N, C-alpha and C positions, 0 to 999 in steps of 0.2 A: 713825664715820671715827675712826682710831687716830691720828692726829696728835699727836705730842709738843708741848707748853710749851716755847717757848728760856727758857735760861736766864736769871736778871735779875744775876747775880754775876759779869758779865763786863760792859766796855761802851768801845766803842773809847776812847783818850786819845791826844793829840797835845798838843806845845806852838802846831801853828800854830791858826787857827780852824777846828775838824773840820765847818762849813757854808759855808766856802768852795767856790765852783764848780771843777770839775776839771778842765776840759777842756782847757787849755794857751792855744793861740792861739785855742779856740773860745770861750773865756769871754764873756761880753758883758758890756760897762759898766753900772755902776747905771743909769745911765737908759736905757740900752734893756732894760734887766730891768724897771722899774719898768713903763716902758710895756708889755710883754709882760703883767704882770701886772694891772693895768688891763684888758686887753683880757679874759685870761682869766676874770677878775673878771665882766665885763658877759656872758660866755658863760655863765658857772656860771648868774646870774640867769637869763639868758635860760630855759634851759635849764628850771630849778625856776618859773618863769613857764606856760611852756608845756606841756610835758612830765612835770614833777616829777621832772628827772633818770634817768627809767626803772629806777628802783629801784635795790637796792644792791648794788655789786660787792667786788670786795677789799676787804678792809678798810683804809682810808688811816691809820689810826692818831689820833693827839690828843695834843696839849702835854700831857697830863696821865699820858700810856701812857708805861710805861720803853720805853728803846730795846730793842728786840728782846724783849720779856716776854713775848710771844706767839707762834704759829704765823702765816698768813695764812689769814683766813677765806677758806671755800668760797664760791664766787661763787654767785650766786642761779640765773646761766644753767648751772651746773654739774650733770649728772647723774650718779647712783653705777652704777656697773658692777662685774663679777668681776673681784675682785682678781686680778693678772697678776703671781705673783713675778719670772718670766725677763725681763718687760720692765722692771718698774720697777728691778731687778739692774743691766741694762743703760743707761736713763735714770740712777742714780744712778751707775753707775761712770764714767759721762762726765763725770758732773758731779764726781767726784772726782779724776778723769786731770787735768783741767784745775786742778783748786785744788793736786795735786801737783805738777804742773807750775808753777807761778807758783811757788808757794810753796818748792820745793826737799827737802820732808819728806813721808814717811810720813800719809796723808788715813785716819782711820776714819768709815766709814762705817756709817749704821743706819737701814735705810727704814722712814719713820716711817708712809709708807701705800703703799699696792700698789695701790691703785684705778686704771685706768687715766687716769680725768678728771679725777684729784686724785693726782697722786705728790707723796707729800713726802717730803725725802731730809735727813738732819743728818748735818753733816760736822765734824768736829774735826782739827785738828793743831796745838798744841803751844800750846794758848792761842787758836788763831783757832776761834771757831763760825762757821757757814754752816748756814740753814736754808733749802732751797730746794723749792718749791712749782710745778709745773705741771700747770695745768689746762687739757685737754680742752674747746674750748668752739667754738660754732658760730658764736657774735657773741663769738669772741675781742678784734678788733680795736674793736669796742663800747664792750664790758664796760674794756676799756684806756682809752677814751678818758673812758666814765663817771665811772673811778677819780680820773682827773686831775682832770676837773674837780671831782668831793666836793672834794679834796685843795686846791685851790687857794680855792674856796668857803670851807672852814672857816679858812682863814689869811688871808683878803683881806677887808680893809674893803671894801664898799661904798661908791659915792658915796652922799654928800658927803665922806668921810671920808678915804675915798681912800687907805688905808693897809694896812700889811702885818704882821700880828700876830710870825709869827713867820717870817722870810725863810729860812731854814734847813729850811722845810717847804714851802718850794715846788719845784717839781721843775723839774728841769733837763734839756736834751733831749739823749738819746747817739744818736752815728750808727752809723751801722755791726753792728746787732742787732738784728736781725729786719724787719718793717716797722715798729715804732716801740718807741722804748725812751727811760726817764727814768731819775734816780739822786733819791733824795731824802734829800739830807744830813744833817736831822737825823735821820734813821732807820737813814742806813747801808742803805737797799734802795733796789734797781734792779728796775723793771719795764719788762717788755718783752711783745711780741707777735710771731707771725709771720703773724699772719691779715689780710686782707682783707675787703673788703665784698662781697667773691664768694664768699670761701673761706673756712671752717671752719679755725683754727689752735690753738697755745697761748697759753696767757694766764701770765706765768709771773714770778714773785717771786724775790730773792733778798737774804736779810736777813744781814750782816756782823757780829760785834761779835767782840772780844775783846779781849784787853789790850796785846797786842801791833801790832794795828791803827790807822792813822792814818787820817783823811780819806782820802786820795789813795790809800793802800795797800788800803782795804778797796772805794773804787770799781773800780779795777785787778784785784782778785782778784773781784770779781763782775763785771765785763765777760766776762772771759775764760770762767766757770763759765755766764755767761747763754748765750752764743753757742755753747757746746757743748752742752749741755743741750736747745737749741732745736733742734739740727741732728736729735736724735735723738729728743727728745720726740712722740710721738702726739698727731695733730691732731684738732681737732673737725671735726664732718660739715659740710659745705658748704651756703653757705644756699639755702634754696629759692627758686627763682626765681617771680616773682609772674604771668611773662606763659607 
């Protein structure tokens, strides 16, 4: 894999709290958020006890990891395939076009990995840096769910403590992108998938860093890039029916 590490010398800054949810009217009140957190924590613990969470998926990051300091890890469900420069150019070009329209400036593109099952695009535009990883996976929806469970498990104290280590690391559901999507404000990372329980799809990660981006601006940019990329990214094979 030729994926390049993301730069560590840039990070989003803003006078507002960058960890605040960014969904406008859709923002949950803190009490509702706490309830959802505890439900997720219980789900994560149940997963660990029953099936060990099904193995590792896309790296969820940690509090000790610098924001955007490395690329998204290849999912354990992802296989390798011959590189396809034409497909990579199409997918990365669509991502760059969405970024260009949102930012109103030229966007430089670098294809870090042209493997159709693990496409990685690096976008740069006047101090804004975006890493886009699109993984074509049969179990795209399952890998997405497992990743969020791992993320919550890492940052929520189980009963009886019932606390949150870092609320900025908790995923916030995002509507209107694929089958499911979530924003992790503490990492400026958007995760999304268009997979279903029956159909393979793509498991997408968009990470935004840059000196001139705020939390809200990063989310807005990640949203348009994610939607545009999922529309053209290759899908994983459909899951085989047991019947």
